[in-house]
C-alpha positions as CSV (number, residue, x, y, z in Angstrom):
1,M,16.2,47.2,-68.3
2,S,18.0,44.7,-70.5
3,K,16.7,43.4,-73.8
4,Y,17.5,40.1,-75.5
5,R,17.0,38.9,-79.0
6,I,16.0,35.3,-79.2
7,C,16.1,33.4,-82.5
8,I,13.8,30.3,-82.5
9,T,13.9,27.6,-85.2
10,H,11.0,25.1,-84.9
11,N,11.9,21.6,-85.9
12,R,10.4,20.7,-89.3
13,F,9.4,17.3,-87.8
14,R,7.3,18.9,-85.1
15,R,4.0,19.0,-87.2
16,L,4.8,15.5,-88.5
17,F,5.0,14.0,-85.0
18,G,1.7,15.7,-84.1
19,E,0.0,14.2,-87.2
20,V,1.5,10.7,-86.5
21,G,0.3,11.0,-82.9
22,V,-3.3,11.7,-84.1
23,A,-3.1,8.8,-86.5
24,V,-2.0,6.4,-83.8
25,C,-4.7,7.6,-81.4
26,L,-7.4,7.2,-84.1
27,F,-6.1,3.7,-84.8
28,A,-6.2,2.8,-81.1
29,A,-9.7,4.2,-80.8
30,L,-10.8,2.1,-83.7
31,C,-9.3,-1.0,-82.2
32,S,-11.1,-0.4,-78.9
33,L,-14.6,-0.1,-80.3
34,P,-17.1,-2.5,-78.6
35,Q,-17.6,-6.1,-79.8
36,Y,-21.2,-5.6,-80.9
37,L,-20.1,-3.0,-83.5
38,W,-17.7,-5.5,-85.0
39,S,-20.6,-7.9,-85.8
40,W,-21.6,-5.5,-88.6
41,L,-18.1,-5.1,-90.0
42,S,-15.3,-7.5,-90.9
43,F,-12.8,-6.6,-88.1
44,S,-9.7,-8.0,-89.8
45,K,-10.4,-6.3,-93.2
46,L,-11.2,-3.0,-91.6
47,I,-8.1,-3.0,-89.4
48,A,-6.0,-4.0,-92.4
49,L,-7.5,-1.2,-94.5
50,V,-7.0,1.4,-91.8
51,A,-3.4,0.2,-91.1
52,V,-2.4,0.4,-94.7
53,A,-4.0,3.9,-95.1
54,T,-2.3,5.1,-91.9
55,T,1.1,3.7,-93.0
56,L,0.8,5.3,-96.4
57,V,0.0,8.7,-94.9
58,I,2.8,8.5,-92.4
59,F,5.4,7.5,-95.0
60,W,4.2,10.2,-97.3
61,R,4.6,12.8,-94.5
62,F,8.1,11.4,-93.7
63,Y,9.0,11.6,-97.4
64,D,7.9,15.3,-97.4
65,A,9.9,16.0,-94.2
66,F,13.1,14.3,-95.4
67,S,13.0,15.7,-98.9
68,N,13.0,19.3,-97.5
69,K,9.5,20.1,-98.9
70,I,8.6,21.2,-95.3
71,S,10.8,24.0,-94.1
72,A,11.6,24.9,-90.5
73,T,9.7,27.8,-89.1
74,Q,12.0,30.5,-87.9
75,Y,11.3,33.8,-86.1
76,A,12.9,36.1,-83.6
77,L,11.6,37.4,-80.3
78,S,12.7,40.4,-78.3
79,L,12.5,39.7,-74.5
80,T,13.0,42.4,-71.9
81,S,14.0,41.6,-68.3
82,D,10.5,42.4,-67.0
83,G,8.9,39.7,-69.3
84,I,7.7,41.7,-72.3
85,I,7.9,39.8,-75.6
86,R,7.7,41.3,-79.0
87,I,8.0,39.5,-82.4
88,V,11.0,41.1,-84.2
89,D,10.4,41.9,-87.8
90,D,13.6,40.5,-89.2
91,S,14.0,39.9,-92.9
92,T,16.7,37.3,-92.3
93,L,14.3,35.1,-90.4
94,P,11.0,35.3,-92.2
95,L,8.0,33.8,-90.3
96,D,6.6,31.2,-92.6
97,V,2.9,32.0,-92.7
98,Q,2.0,28.8,-94.6
99,S,3.4,26.6,-91.8
100,M,1.5,28.5,-89.1
101,P,-2.3,27.9,-88.5
102,K,-4.7,30.6,-89.6
103,G,-5.3,33.2,-86.8
104,S,-2.1,32.2,-85.0
105,L,-1.0,34.7,-82.4
106,L,2.6,34.6,-83.8
107,V,1.5,35.7,-87.2
108,D,-0.9,38.4,-85.8
109,A,1.8,39.7,-83.4
110,Q,4.4,40.0,-86.2
111,A,1.9,41.9,-88.4
112,D,0.9,44.2,-85.6
113,G,4.3,44.6,-84.0
114,T,2.6,44.7,-80.5
115,S,4.4,44.0,-77.2
116,M,3.0,41.2,-75.0
117,S,3.6,40.4,-71.4
118,I,4.2,36.8,-70.3
119,H,1.2,35.5,-68.4
120,H,1.5,33.6,-65.2
121,S,-0.3,30.6,-66.8
122,S,2.8,29.8,-68.9
123,Q,4.3,26.5,-68.0
124,L,7.7,24.9,-67.7
125,F,8.0,21.2,-68.7
126,T,11.0,18.9,-69.0
127,W,10.7,18.9,-72.8
128,G,9.9,22.6,-73.4
129,L,8.1,25.8,-72.5
130,C,4.5,26.7,-73.1
131,V,4.4,30.5,-73.4
132,N,1.1,32.3,-72.8
133,V,0.8,36.0,-73.1
134,L,-1.6,38.5,-71.5
135,R,-4.4,39.7,-73.6
136,Q,-7.3,42.1,-73.2
137,K,-10.6,40.4,-72.3
138,R,-13.5,41.5,-74.4
139,R,-16.2,39.6,-72.5
140,W,-16.4,38.5,-68.9
141,F,-16.2,34.8,-69.8
142,E,-13.1,35.0,-71.9
143,K,-9.6,34.0,-70.7
144,D,-7.2,36.8,-70.0
145,H,-4.4,35.0,-71.7
146,S,-3.6,33.5,-75.2
147,H,-1.2,30.8,-76.2
148,L,1.8,32.3,-78.0
149,A,4.0,29.3,-78.7
150,W,5.5,26.0,-77.6
151,I,9.3,26.3,-77.5
152,L,11.0,22.9,-77.2
153,K,14.5,22.3,-76.0
154,G,16.9,22.6,-78.8
155,E,14.8,25.1,-80.8
156,C,16.9,28.0,-79.5
157,C,20.3,28.3,-77.8
158,E,20.6,27.2,-74.2
159,A,21.1,30.7,-72.8
160,D,18.0,32.0,-74.6
161,Y,16.0,29.0,-73.4
162,R,17.1,29.7,-69.8
163,R,16.1,33.4,-70.2
164,L,12.6,32.4,-71.4
165,A,12.4,30.0,-68.5
166,R,13.4,32.6,-66.0
167,A,10.9,35.1,-67.4
168,I,8.1,32.4,-67.0
169,I,9.3,31.7,-63.4
170,L,9.2,35.5,-62.6
171,A,5.7,35.8,-64.1
172,R,4.5,32.9,-62.0
173,K,6.1,34.2,-58.8
174,A,4.5,37.7,-59.4
175,T,1.0,36.2,-58.8
176,H,1.9,34.4,-55.5
């Protein structure tokens, strides 16, 4: 059984693009409200106010990203040939807990040092990998897997990306 060490560095613009996407969707939803609602409000003033506020927030986040106030999240995984993942406790690649959401599986897995098996619900996309891991069900209505991470192309070296993709393909084939 072979074991590989995979270093992953998430792009520092990743969270920024998510926030910009949410802002654009909210702006589009506001513009698509029905006409009878706009009889109460001044459409042009409200749209101008929302556009200015959205633009200021987007430029503020871009400023934070380009001025290096937002650091890239880095961590290391250990992947075995049979699809077992473990977060490696590596002092050279500290997992930035502030950039991860509270209760994140990555943060919990690094603290516990537990091994996780890749679940067959993991997905391969043209832009990246959605890695789900097997977890113990506590109730009958819970899912038997948890989302571990999105790993986009370019966030690890090509050989490691292909290893992760092969592990996902093998996990999906094991259920068929």
